[in-house]
N, C-alpha and C positions, 0 to 999 in steps of 0.2 A: 944613303940608305935610310929609309923611314920604318920605324917600328910601330904597329898598331896592336891594340887589344882585340882578341877574337873571342866572341861569346857564342855558345850554343843556345838557341831558342827552342821552345817547345813546338815541334813540328806536328804533334799529334800522334795518335795511335791508330794504325790501320784497322785494329781489331775492335775499336771503340767507336759505336755508331754516333755518339754525341760529339766526338772530336777525331774525325777520321784522318786529319792531317792533310798535308799539301799533295797534289797530284799534278804531274807534268803531263800535258796533252801534246802528242806529236802528230804531224800531218805529213806522212812520207810522200803522198802523191799530190800535194797541193803547192801551187806556185806561190812564192813570197809577194809577188806583184798583186795578188788578189786582195791583200790587206787583211785586217782583222773582220771577223764576222761575229755579230752579237748572237748569243744563244737565245732561242725562243723557248726551249724547254729542254730538260735533261732527265734521264732515269738510269738506274743502275741495278745490277743483280750482284750484290756484294759477295755472296758465296762463291759464285763462279767468275767474280771479278770481270764483269762485262759492263760497258758504258755505251749510252747512246745519247747524242745531243742533236737537236733540231736547230737548223740555221736557216735564214731566209734564202729562198731560191732565186736564182738570177732571172729577171724579167726583161732585160734588154742588154745591149752591148755585144761585143764580139763573141761572148760565150753563150749567147741566147740564139736558139734556132726557131724562128716563128713557124716553120713547116713541120716541126717535130710532131709526132703522134700526140693526141690529146692526153693520153695516159701518162705521158712524160712531163707535161706541163704542171709543175707542182708550185704550191705556195711556200713550202719549206722542204728542205733537204735533210736527210738523216745521216749523221756520221756515226759509225759504230765501230767498236774494237774492244780488245781485251787488254788486260794488264800484261806487260812484258817483264821478263826477269832481267833486272838491271845487271849490267856487266861490272858495275862498281857502285859506290855510294856517291849519290848526288844530294846537293843542297842548294837552297835558294839564299843568296847573300845580300844583305842590306848594309851599306856603308853609311854610317850616321854619327856626327859629332866625333870623328877621328877613331871610331871602333867599327869593327866588322862583325855583324850578327849572322849567323849560319842557321838556317831552318831546314833539317833533313826532310828530303822527299819521302812520302810514304808509299807512293805508287807511281808508275808511269804507264800511260795508255797510248797506244797507236790507233788513231782513228782514220778510217777510210769510208768513202761513199757506200751507202747501203742501197742495194737494188731489191730489197724485199717487195716493193711496190710493183716491180716489173712481174715477179714470180706471182703475186696475187692477182694481177691482171691476166696473166696467162691462165692461171687455174679457173678464172671466171669465164673465159672465152670457150665456146664449144670447140672440140677438136676438129680440125680441118680434114677434109677428105684426102686420103693418101692415094696418089696415083700409082698404080701398079706398073712396075718396070719389068722389061723382059728379063727372064732368067739367063743367068750367065752360066757357060759351061764350067764345071768344076775342074780345077787343076790341082795336081799334086804339088804339095809344098812341104818342106822340112821345118819343123817347129822345134825350137830350142826348149828343153825342159825348164820349168820354172819352179820355184818353191811356193806352191799354191797356199800352204799353210800360213805363210807370213802375211800375204795379202789378205786373206781371210780374217786373220787376227786383227789386222790394221783397221779393216772395215768395221769389224765388231767393236773395237775400241772407240772409233769415231762415232758410231751410232749411239753407244752408250753415253758418250760425252754429250752429244746433242740432246739426247733424251733427258739428261740430268739438268742441262741449261734450260730446256723448255719447261721443266717442271717447276723451276724457281720463278716466282712473280717478279715483275718489274717493280721497283720502288722509285717513286717520283722524287726528284731533287728540286730544291727551291733555287731558282736562278736569281742571283743578286747583282744588279748592275755595278759597274765600277765606281760610279758616283754616289752610291747608296752609302749612308753613314755606317752601316754594318760592314761594308766592304772597306771603307776607310779605317775603320777600327781594327778590322783584321790584319791589314797591312801595317798599322801601327804597332801591333803586337809582335810583328817580326823583328822589331828592333828593341825588343826587351829580352834580357837574359832570363834563364829559368828562375833564377833566385829573385829577380825583380817581378816576375809574373807571380810567383808564390806570394810575395808580399802584397801585390795588388789584390789578389784573390782574398787574402786575409782581411784587407781593409773593406772590400766590398761586402764579405760576409759578416 
């Protein structure tokens, strides 16, 4: 049996824009075999806890269709999603020099492909002529009564939520590559206990 020291590091504060903390990004509909994808751009709506990231679009290979409509051939794809309520407390662990450093996660986002570009293309196209179909004879049917009030309330709540989300402007995020010195420094801070970080900040000040 081996005993190791465990330290809690400063994972940040979700309500502090200068140090929002660590976020876990999940991709529920993406295969692991696709490998990592570098972010080209990222943006957020912090009040509504929304996140969008742009990744390079596939230009060849088994997942590329050369016969696809022109509007679907993109240089970048957008993954979008919102923060999910964690079922428990999660942390990022770093094992270094015989000690385990845990940085609590501030948020978890589930990202899925966004098809907003398809909706925009559909809106730009003129409506196609609708072919009239012969009218069918009416038939009697028994309809089970439903609680229409509940459905109406749900639609109203969803519309209000979307309106609230649309009113908040997107805030651009700076994408820092993994080999950037700032990214290296951030990872190094994950192996510092809170007391060590306070001492380091006092020395810098």
